[in-house]
N, C-alpha and C positions, 0 to 999 in steps of 0.2 A: 106274425101269429098272433094277431089280435081277433077277437070276437070268436074264438072258439069255446068261451066259458058257457054261454048261453045253449050251444050244441050240446054241450057236455051235460048240462043239465037236462034238458030235452031227452037225449037218448038214456039218461039216467031213469028218468021216469017212464020213458017207453019200454025200455029192453033191460033195465037192471043194471047192477052195479059190475058184473063181470064182462060185459060189452066195453064198458068204459075202460077196464084195464088193458084188454085186448087190442083197442084201435086207439087210444088216447096217449098211452105213454109212448107206444112205438112211434106214433105220428111226432110227438113233441121231439123225442131224441134225433129220429131221422130227419126232421126238420131243422133241429137244430146244426146239426153235422152238416147238411146242405147249406145252411146259411153261411156257416162258418168255412166251408171250403170255398164256396162262391167268394166270399171277403177276401181271403187268402189268395186264391187265384189273380183276382184284382188287384190286389197289392202287388204280388209277384210280376204280375205283368207291366205293371206302372215303373218299379223297381228296375226290369229288364230294360225298359224305354231309357230311362234316366242313364243307366249304365252304359249304352249305345251311345248316348248324347255326349256323355264325358269322354268315352274314347275317342269318338269322331274329333272332340274338341282338342283333346291332348295329341292327336295324330296332325290337327292342322296345326296347332302351336310349335309341335316341333319340327314340320315341315317349315314352317315359316322362319323359325329360328335356323334351320340349315339353310334355306335361301340367304337369309341376312348374312351367315358366316362366310358363305361362298362369295356372295358380293363383296365383302370385304377382303377375301383372300384376294379375289381377282382384280382388287384395284392395287394390291401390293406388287411391287417391283421385285423379285425375288433374285435378280442378277445383279443388281446396283450394290456397290459397296458402301454401307452406311457406317455411322460412327460406331457401331459395334462389330463390323468386322474386321479380322486381323491381317 
């Protein structure tokens, strides 16, 4: 929203003060809300992407831990009587 003040002064000289109130105040308000929504939309999208990355990383780590545990359990001989059996 840069460079609008010279246009404001030109229209003020050409058309008077009323046109400036009718046009520039809503322009500034709508433009500000548009930019805010655009910024929040981009920010929300980036947070959603990061959440997906974290969830996939957590899922991968859980799968890796499960495979490690299964490998350790498969290596154990559950039928032999060790020192803890009665």
